[in-house]
Jmol script that loads the backbone (N, CA, C; Angstrom):
load data "model"
ATOM      1  N   MET A   1      -7.151 -83.417  63.112  1.00  0.00           N
ATOM      2  CA  MET A   1      -7.944 -83.401  61.924  1.00  0.00           C
ATOM      3  C   MET A   1      -9.100 -84.139  62.370  1.00  0.00           C
ATOM      4  N   THR A   2     -10.253 -83.581  61.893  1.00  0.00           N
ATOM      5  CA  THR A   2     -11.537 -84.529  62.103  1.00  0.00           C
ATOM      6  C   THR A   2     -11.751 -85.846  61.354  1.00  0.00           C
ATOM      7  N   GLN A   3     -12.218 -86.792  62.211  1.00  0.00           N
ATOM      8  CA  GLN A   3     -12.270 -88.093  61.631  1.00  0.00           C
ATOM      9  C   GLN A   3     -13.650 -88.283  61.243  1.00  0.00           C
ATOM     10  N   HIS A   4     -13.809 -88.928  60.114  1.00  0.00           N
ATOM     11  CA  HIS A   4     -15.293 -89.196  59.542  1.00  0.00           C
ATOM     12  C   HIS A   4     -15.293 -90.723  59.320  1.00  0.00           C
ATOM     13  N   ARG A   5     -16.444 -91.157  59.419  1.00  0.00           N
ATOM     14  CA  ARG A   5     -16.640 -92.599  59.415  1.00  0.00           C
ATOM     15  C   ARG A   5     -17.445 -92.895  58.223  1.00  0.00           C
ATOM     16  N   ILE A   6     -17.000 -93.884  57.552  1.00  0.00           N
ATOM     17  CA  ILE A   6     -17.821 -94.440  56.281  1.00  0.00           C
ATOM     18  C   ILE A   6     -18.481 -95.813  56.705  1.00  0.00           C
ATOM     19  N   THR A   7     -19.781 -95.715  56.745  1.00  0.00           N
ATOM     20  CA  THR A   7     -20.602 -96.984  57.147  1.00  0.00           C
ATOM     21  C   THR A   7     -21.962 -96.885  56.560  1.00  0.00           C
ATOM     22  N   SER A   8     -22.555 -97.888  56.401  1.00  0.00           N
ATOM     23  CA  SER A   8     -23.896 -98.010  55.900  1.00  0.00           C
ATOM     24  C   SER A   8     -24.898 -97.690  56.915  1.00  0.00           C
ATOM     25  N   HIS A   9     -26.175 -97.042  56.465  1.00  0.00           N
ATOM     26  CA  HIS A   9     -27.135 -96.676  57.369  1.00  0.00           C
ATOM     27  C   HIS A   9     -27.534 -97.860  58.288  1.00  0.00           C
ATOM     28  N   SER A  10     -27.810 -99.083  57.635  1.00  0.00           N
ATOM     29  CA  SER A  10     -28.276-100.231  58.409  1.00  0.00           C
ATOM     30  C   SER A  10     -27.184-100.566  59.550  1.00  0.00           C
ATOM     31  N   LYS A  11     -25.889-100.504  59.242  1.00  0.00           N
ATOM     32  CA  LYS A  11     -24.954-100.817  60.357  1.00  0.00           C
ATOM     33  C   LYS A  11     -24.986 -99.916  61.288  1.00  0.00           C
ATOM     34  N   LEU A  12     -25.083 -98.493  60.991  1.00  0.00           N
ATOM     35  CA  LEU A  12     -25.085 -97.601  62.053  1.00  0.00           C
ATOM     36  C   LEU A  12     -26.320 -97.739  62.888  1.00  0.00           C
ATOM     37  N   ARG A  13     -27.583 -98.043  62.420  1.00  0.00           N
ATOM     38  CA  ARG A  13     -28.809 -98.124  62.917  1.00  0.00           C
ATOM     39  C   ARG A  13     -28.456 -99.376  63.829  1.00  0.00           C
ATOM     40  N   ASP A  14     -27.994-100.568  63.428  1.00  0.00           N
ATOM     41  CA  ASP A  14     -27.841-101.697  64.314  1.00  0.00           C
ATOM     42  C   ASP A  14     -26.943-101.483  65.473  1.00  0.00           C
ATOM     43  N   VAL A  15     -25.929-100.708  65.388  1.00  0.00           N
ATOM     44  CA  VAL A  15     -25.025-100.260  66.350  1.00  0.00           C
ATOM     45  C   VAL A  15     -25.952 -99.608  67.400  1.00  0.00           C
ATOM     46  N   MET A  16     -26.473 -98.439  66.848  1.00  0.00           N
ATOM     47  CA  MET A  16     -27.385 -97.440  67.849  1.00  0.00           C
ATOM     48  C   MET A  16     -28.357 -98.348  68.455  1.00  0.00           C
ATOM     49  N   MET A  17     -28.959 -99.251  67.912  1.00  0.00           N
ATOM     50  CA  MET A  17     -30.060-100.089  68.651  1.00  0.00           C
ATOM     51  C   MET A  17     -29.453-100.933  69.737  1.00  0.00           C
ATOM     52  N   ALA A  18     -28.309-101.557  69.458  1.00  0.00           N
ATOM     53  CA  ALA A  18     -27.641-102.315  70.481  1.00  0.00           C
ATOM     54  C   ALA A  18     -27.211-101.546  71.598  1.00  0.00           C
ATOM     55  N   VAL A  19     -26.703-100.366  71.349  1.00  0.00           N
ATOM     56  CA  VAL A  19     -26.411 -99.427  72.630  1.00  0.00           C
ATOM     57  C   VAL A  19     -27.530 -99.057  73.279  1.00  0.00           C
ATOM     58  N   ALA A  20     -28.694 -98.701  72.720  1.00  0.00           N
ATOM     59  CA  ALA A  20     -29.925 -98.334  73.396  1.00  0.00           C
ATOM     60  C   ALA A  20     -30.592 -99.524  74.144  1.00  0.00           C
ATOM     61  N   ARG A  21     -30.235-100.777  73.646  1.00  0.00           N
ATOM     62  CA  ARG A  21     -30.692-101.918  74.480  1.00  0.00           C
ATOM     63  C   ARG A  21     -29.735-102.311  75.531  1.00  0.00           C
ATOM     64  N   GLY A  22     -28.579-101.684  75.554  1.00  0.00           N
ATOM     65  CA  GLY A  22     -27.502-102.042  76.756  1.00  0.00           C
ATOM     66  C   GLY A  22     -26.664-103.171  76.273  1.00  0.00           C
ATOM     67  N   GLU A  23     -26.761-103.729  75.014  1.00  0.00           N
ATOM     68  CA  GLU A  23     -26.018-104.762  74.759  1.00  0.00           C
ATOM     69  C   GLU A  23     -24.663-104.610  74.444  1.00  0.00           C
ATOM     70  N   GLN A  24     -24.248-103.150  74.298  1.00  0.00           N
ATOM     71  CA  GLN A  24     -22.960-102.891  73.979  1.00  0.00           C
ATOM     72  C   GLN A  24     -22.756-101.316  74.563  1.00  0.00           C
ATOM     73  N   ALA A  25     -21.496-101.089  74.618  1.00  0.00           N
ATOM     74  CA  ALA A  25     -21.031 -99.773  75.003  1.00  0.00           C
ATOM     75  C   ALA A  25     -21.285 -98.782  73.817  1.00  0.00           C
ATOM     76  N   ALA A  26     -21.421 -97.652  73.882  1.00  0.00           N
ATOM     77  CA  ALA A  26     -21.324 -96.688  72.494  1.00  0.00           C
ATOM     78  C   ALA A  26     -19.845 -96.561  72.217  1.00  0.00           C
ATOM     79  N   PRO A  27     -19.736 -96.800  70.798  1.00  0.00           N
ATOM     80  CA  PRO A  27     -18.184 -96.521  70.298  1.00  0.00           C
ATOM     81  C   PRO A  27     -17.658 -95.293  70.512  1.00  0.00           C
ATOM     82  N   PRO A  28     -16.375 -95.143  70.657  1.00  0.00           N
ATOM     83  CA  PRO A  28     -15.627 -93.716  71.014  1.00  0.00           C
ATOM     84  C   PRO A  28     -16.069 -92.671  70.029  1.00  0.00           C
ATOM     85  N   ASP A  29     -16.407 -92.993  68.791  1.00  0.00           N
ATOM     86  CA  ASP A  29     -16.678 -92.129  67.774  1.00  0.00           C
ATOM     87  C   ASP A  29     -18.158 -91.892  67.635  1.00  0.00           C
ATOM     88  N   ALA A  30     -19.065 -92.244  68.603  1.00  0.00           N
ATOM     89  CA  ALA A  30     -20.595 -92.249  68.507  1.00  0.00           C
ATOM     90  C   ALA A  30     -21.142 -90.950  68.237  1.00  0.00           C
ATOM     91  N   GLY A  31     -20.615 -89.742  68.593  1.00  0.00           N
ATOM     92  CA  GLY A  31     -20.998 -88.571  68.235  1.00  0.00           C
ATOM     93  C   GLY A  31     -20.506 -87.919  66.867  1.00  0.00           C
ATOM     94  N   GLY A  32     -19.670 -88.612  66.391  1.00  0.00           N
ATOM     95  CA  GLY A  32     -19.093 -88.113  65.157  1.00  0.00           C
ATOM     96  C   GLY A  32     -19.826 -88.210  63.833  1.00  0.00           C
ATOM     97  N   GLN A  33     -19.409 -87.635  62.715  1.00  0.00           N
ATOM     98  CA  GLN A  33     -20.126 -87.555  61.592  1.00  0.00           C
ATOM     99  C   GLN A  33     -20.040 -88.946  60.810  1.00  0.00           C
ATOM    100  N   SER A  34     -20.822 -89.488  60.190  1.00  0.00           N
ATOM    101  CA  SER A  34     -20.653 -90.600  59.342  1.00  0.00           C
ATOM    102  C   SER A  34     -21.275 -90.337  57.980  1.00  0.00           C
ATOM    103  N   PHE A  35     -20.932 -91.155  56.944  1.00  0.00           N
ATOM    104  CA  PHE A  35     -21.491 -90.964  55.702  1.00  0.00           C
ATOM    105  C   PHE A  35     -21.515 -92.530  55.219  1.00  0.00           C
ATOM    106  N   GLU A  36     -22.481 -92.657  54.271  1.00  0.00           N
ATOM    107  CA  GLU A  36     -22.665 -93.948  53.719  1.00  0.00           C
ATOM    108  C   GLU A  36     -21.534 -94.421  52.787  1.00  0.00           C
ATOM    109  N   ASN A  37     -20.964 -93.400  52.004  1.00  0.00           N
ATOM    110  CA  ASN A  37     -19.954 -93.757  50.977  1.00  0.00           C
ATOM    111  C   ASN A  37     -19.143 -92.417  50.838  1.00  0.00           C
ATOM    112  N   VAL A  38     -17.924 -92.579  50.222  1.00  0.00           N
ATOM    113  CA  VAL A  38     -17.233 -91.461  49.949  1.00  0.00           C
ATOM    114  C   VAL A  38     -17.774 -90.335  48.823  1.00  0.00           C
ATOM    115  N   GLU A  39     -18.544 -90.814  48.162  1.00  0.00           N
ATOM    116  CA  GLU A  39     -19.252 -89.903  47.121  1.00  0.00           C
ATOM    117  C   GLU A  39     -20.334 -89.031  47.733  1.00  0.00           C
ATOM    118  N   ALA A  40     -20.863 -89.458  48.814  1.00  0.00           N
ATOM    119  CA  ALA A  40     -21.854 -88.677  49.556  1.00  0.00           C
ATOM    120  C   ALA A  40     -21.146 -87.525  50.084  1.00  0.00           C
ATOM    121  N   LEU A  41     -20.101 -87.910  50.817  1.00  0.00           N
ATOM    122  CA  LEU A  41     -19.131 -86.906  51.468  1.00  0.00           C
ATOM    123  C   LEU A  41     -18.568 -85.993  50.568  1.00  0.00           C
ATOM    124  N   VAL A  42     -18.323 -86.280  49.373  1.00  0.00           N
ATOM    125  CA  VAL A  42     -17.743 -85.457  48.274  1.00  0.00           C
ATOM    126  C   VAL A  42     -18.798 -84.439  47.728  1.00  0.00           C
ATOM    127  N   ARG A  43     -20.002 -84.873  47.574  1.00  0.00           N
ATOM    128  CA  ARG A  43     -21.133 -84.173  47.091  1.00  0.00           C
ATOM    129  C   ARG A  43     -21.555 -83.011  48.336  1.00  0.00           C
ATOM    130  N   LEU A  44     -21.240 -83.365  49.316  1.00  0.00           N
ATOM    131  CA  LEU A  44     -21.692 -82.449  50.507  1.00  0.00           C
ATOM    132  C   LEU A  44     -20.742 -81.561  50.656  1.00  0.00           C
ATOM    133  N   LEU A  45     -19.432 -81.753  50.352  1.00  0.00           N
ATOM    134  CA  LEU A  45     -18.441 -80.709  50.750  1.00  0.00           C
ATOM    135  C   LEU A  45     -18.126 -79.887  49.686  1.00  0.00           C
ATOM    136  N   THR A  46     -19.046 -79.284  48.918  1.00  0.00           N
ATOM    137  CA  THR A  46     -18.782 -78.421  47.791  1.00  0.00           C
ATOM    138  C   THR A  46     -18.168 -77.021  48.328  1.00  0.00           C
ATOM    139  N   PRO A  47     -17.391 -76.299  47.453  1.00  0.00           N
ATOM    140  CA  PRO A  47     -16.765 -75.018  47.863  1.00  0.00           C
ATOM    141  C   PRO A  47     -17.824 -74.226  48.673  1.00  0.00           C
ATOM    142  N   GLU A  48     -19.069 -74.073  48.154  1.00  0.00           N
ATOM    143  CA  GLU A  48     -20.208 -73.201  48.642  1.00  0.00           C
ATOM    144  C   GLU A  48     -20.507 -73.737  50.122  1.00  0.00           C
ATOM    145  N   ASN A  49     -20.475 -75.003  50.188  1.00  0.00           N
ATOM    146  CA  ASN A  49     -20.889 -75.532  51.512  1.00  0.00           C
ATOM    147  C   ASN A  49     -19.828 -75.400  52.453  1.00  0.00           C
ATOM    148  N   ARG A  50     -18.508 -75.626  52.106  1.00  0.00           N
ATOM    149  CA  ARG A  50     -17.346 -75.370  52.926  1.00  0.00           C
ATOM    150  C   ARG A  50     -17.309 -74.015  53.390  1.00  0.00           C
ATOM    151  N   ARG A  51     -17.635 -73.062  52.672  1.00  0.00           N
ATOM    152  CA  ARG A  51     -17.506 -71.668  52.974  1.00  0.00           C
ATOM    153  C   ARG A  51     -18.832 -71.385  53.941  1.00  0.00           C
ATOM    154  N   LEU A  52     -19.744 -72.038  53.933  1.00  0.00           N
ATOM    155  CA  LEU A  52     -21.019 -71.845  54.701  1.00  0.00           C
ATOM    156  C   LEU A  52     -20.667 -72.513  56.207  1.00  0.00           C
ATOM    157  N   LEU A  53     -19.837 -73.600  56.109  1.00  0.00           N
ATOM    158  CA  LEU A  53     -19.463 -74.228  57.357  1.00  0.00           C
ATOM    159  C   LEU A  53     -18.369 -73.423  58.089  1.00  0.00           C
ATOM    160  N   ALA A  54     -17.626 -72.559  57.313  1.00  0.00           N
ATOM    161  CA  ALA A  54     -16.556 -71.869  57.758  1.00  0.00           C
ATOM    162  C   ALA A  54     -17.213 -70.507  58.488  1.00  0.00           C
ATOM    163  N   ILE A  55     -18.284 -69.915  57.919  1.00  0.00           N
ATOM    164  CA  ILE A  55     -19.041 -68.896  58.392  1.00  0.00           C
ATOM    165  C   ILE A  55     -19.618 -69.258  59.737  1.00  0.00           C
ATOM    166  N   ILE A  56     -20.109 -70.500  59.770  1.00  0.00           N
ATOM    167  CA  ILE A  56     -20.841 -70.970  61.074  1.00  0.00           C
ATOM    168  C   ILE A  56     -19.682 -71.025  62.000  1.00  0.00           C
ATOM    169  N   ARG A  57     -18.552 -71.629  61.762  1.00  0.00           N
ATOM    170  CA  ARG A  57     -17.450 -71.862  62.789  1.00  0.00           C
ATOM    171  C   ARG A  57     -16.924 -70.675  63.305  1.00  0.00           C
ATOM    172  N   ASP A  58     -16.735 -69.630  62.322  1.00  0.00           N
ATOM    173  CA  ASP A  58     -16.038 -68.362  62.889  1.00  0.00           C
ATOM    174  C   ASP A  58     -16.964 -67.364  63.172  1.00  0.00           C
ATOM    175  N   ARG A  59     -18.113 -67.137  62.826  1.00  0.00           N
ATOM    176  CA  ARG A  59     -19.073 -66.118  63.112  1.00  0.00           C
ATOM    177  C   ARG A  59     -20.000 -66.534  64.127  1.00  0.00           C
ATOM    178  N   LYS A  60     -20.440 -67.809  64.418  1.00  0.00           N
ATOM    179  CA  LYS A  60     -21.377 -68.473  65.109  1.00  0.00           C
ATOM    180  C   LYS A  60     -22.767 -67.687  65.183  1.00  0.00           C
ATOM    181  N   PRO A  61     -23.374 -67.780  63.973  1.00  0.00           N
ATOM    182  CA  PRO A  61     -24.666 -66.785  63.968  1.00  0.00           C
ATOM    183  C   PRO A  61     -25.675 -67.235  64.845  1.00  0.00           C
ATOM    184  N   ARG A  62     -26.329 -66.282  65.405  1.00  0.00           N
ATOM    185  CA  ARG A  62     -27.491 -66.262  66.334  1.00  0.00           C
ATOM    186  C   ARG A  62     -28.524 -65.218  65.927  1.00  0.00           C
ATOM    187  N   PRO A  63     -29.577 -65.470  65.306  1.00  0.00           N
ATOM    188  CA  PRO A  63     -30.124 -66.558  64.757  1.00  0.00           C
ATOM    189  C   PRO A  63     -29.389 -67.040  63.575  1.00  0.00           C
ATOM    190  N   ILE A  64     -29.854 -68.226  63.024  1.00  0.00           N
ATOM    191  CA  ILE A  64     -29.169 -68.751  61.853  1.00  0.00           C
ATOM    192  C   ILE A  64     -29.860 -68.001  60.589  1.00  0.00           C
ATOM    193  N   ALA A  65     -30.905 -67.233  60.723  1.00  0.00           N
ATOM    194  CA  ALA A  65     -31.303 -66.173  59.919  1.00  0.00           C
ATOM    195  C   ALA A  65     -30.282 -65.266  59.215  1.00  0.00           C
ATOM    196  N   GLU A  66     -29.175 -65.164  59.944  1.00  0.00           N
ATOM    197  CA  GLU A  66     -28.090 -64.372  59.574  1.00  0.00           C
ATOM    198  C   GLU A  66     -27.251 -64.868  58.391  1.00  0.00           C
ATOM    199  N   LEU A  67     -27.304 -66.326  58.306  1.00  0.00           N
ATOM    200  CA  LEU A  67     -26.520 -66.900  57.288  1.00  0.00           C
ATOM    201  C   LEU A  67     -26.707 -66.554  55.904  1.00  0.00           C
ATOM    202  N   PRO A  68     -27.919 -66.457  55.323  1.00  0.00           N
ATOM    203  CA  PRO A  68     -28.041 -65.974  54.029  1.00  0.00           C
ATOM    204  C   PRO A  68     -27.387 -64.841  53.804  1.00  0.00           C
ATOM    205  N   LYS A  69     -27.444 -63.680  54.631  1.00  0.00           N
ATOM    206  CA  LYS A  69     -26.943 -62.441  54.309  1.00  0.00           C
ATOM    207  C   LYS A  69     -25.434 -62.616  54.360  1.00  0.00           C
ATOM    208  N   TRP A  70     -24.815 -63.331  55.368  1.00  0.00           N
ATOM    209  CA  TRP A  70     -23.450 -63.468  55.533  1.00  0.00           C
ATOM    210  C   TRP A  70     -22.790 -64.198  54.403  1.00  0.00           C
ATOM    211  N   SER A  71     -23.625 -65.266  53.909  1.00  0.00           N
ATOM    212  CA  SER A  71     -23.077 -65.993  52.761  1.00  0.00           C
ATOM    213  C   SER A  71     -23.275 -65.742  51.337  1.00  0.00           C
ATOM    214  N   GLY A  72     -24.209 -64.784  51.215  1.00  0.00           N
ATOM    215  CA  GLY A  72     -24.673 -64.428  49.857  1.00  0.00           C
ATOM    216  C   GLY A  72     -25.457 -65.348  49.190  1.00  0.00           C
ATOM    217  N   ARG A  73     -26.058 -66.518  49.813  1.00  0.00           N
ATOM    218  CA  ARG A  73     -26.893 -67.360  49.279  1.00  0.00           C
ATOM    219  C   ARG A  73     -28.404 -67.118  49.694  1.00  0.00           C
ATOM    220  N   ALA A  74     -29.193 -67.649  48.926  1.00  0.00           N
ATOM    221  CA  ALA A  74     -30.617 -67.372  49.046  1.00  0.00           C
ATOM    222  C   ALA A  74     -31.090 -68.220  50.331  1.00  0.00           C
ATOM    223  N   ALA A  75     -32.015 -67.707  51.070  1.00  0.00           N
ATOM    224  CA  ALA A  75     -32.485 -68.362  52.399  1.00  0.00           C
ATOM    225  C   ALA A  75     -32.958 -69.829  52.048  1.00  0.00           C
ATOM    226  N   PRO A  76     -33.699 -70.087  51.017  1.00  0.00           N
ATOM    227  CA  PRO A  76     -34.178 -71.552  50.922  1.00  0.00           C
ATOM    228  C   PRO A  76     -32.878 -72.468  50.585  1.00  0.00           C
ATOM    229  N   LYS A  77     -31.905 -71.961  49.963  1.00  0.00           N
ATOM    230  CA  LYS A  77     -30.740 -72.853  49.669  1.00  0.00           C
ATOM    231  C   LYS A  77     -29.988 -73.018  50.867  1.00  0.00           C
ATOM    232  N   VAL A  78     -29.891 -72.012  51.772  1.00  0.00           N
ATOM    233  CA  VAL A  78     -29.249 -72.331  53.053  1.00  0.00           C
ATOM    234  C   VAL A  78     -29.959 -73.195  53.864  1.00  0.00           C
ATOM    235  N   THR A  79     -31.212 -73.139  53.960  1.00  0.00           N
ATOM    236  CA  THR A  79     -31.981 -74.021  54.741  1.00  0.00           C
ATOM    237  C   THR A  79     -31.941 -75.406  54.221  1.00  0.00           C
ATOM    238  N   ARG A  80     -31.974 -75.487  52.839  1.00  0.00           N
ATOM    239  CA  ARG A  80     -31.898 -76.924  52.273  1.00  0.00           C
ATOM    240  C   ARG A  80     -30.458 -77.534  52.556  1.00  0.00           C
ATOM    241  N   THR A  81     -29.410 -76.708  52.594  1.00  0.00           N
ATOM    242  CA  THR A  81     -28.137 -77.319  52.847  1.00  0.00           C
ATOM    243  C   THR A  81     -27.853 -77.738  54.211  1.00  0.00           C
ATOM    244  N   LEU A  82     -28.560 -76.849  55.220  1.00  0.00           N
ATOM    245  CA  LEU A  82     -28.238 -77.271  56.631  1.00  0.00           C
ATOM    246  C   LEU A  82     -29.110 -78.392  56.900  1.00  0.00           C
TER     247      LEU A  82
END
end "model"
wireframe off; spacefill off
backbone 0.3
color backbone group
């Protein structure tokens, strides 16, 4: 299962800056997804957006201009979601 981190933007920025200055090693989950709060994650993972993520995972569109056709969503909405 994918792990998600809940952390404030300021804390995430502080850690990134410390790593960039060489003051600490990058955390093991440095490339992972993070959200400021659980509500932000819930708002993002709507059924429509989960379907879009599944299409990206399964069909690996090249170019992403294929996504509106495959998802049945308007191009501006797909762009805004991405």
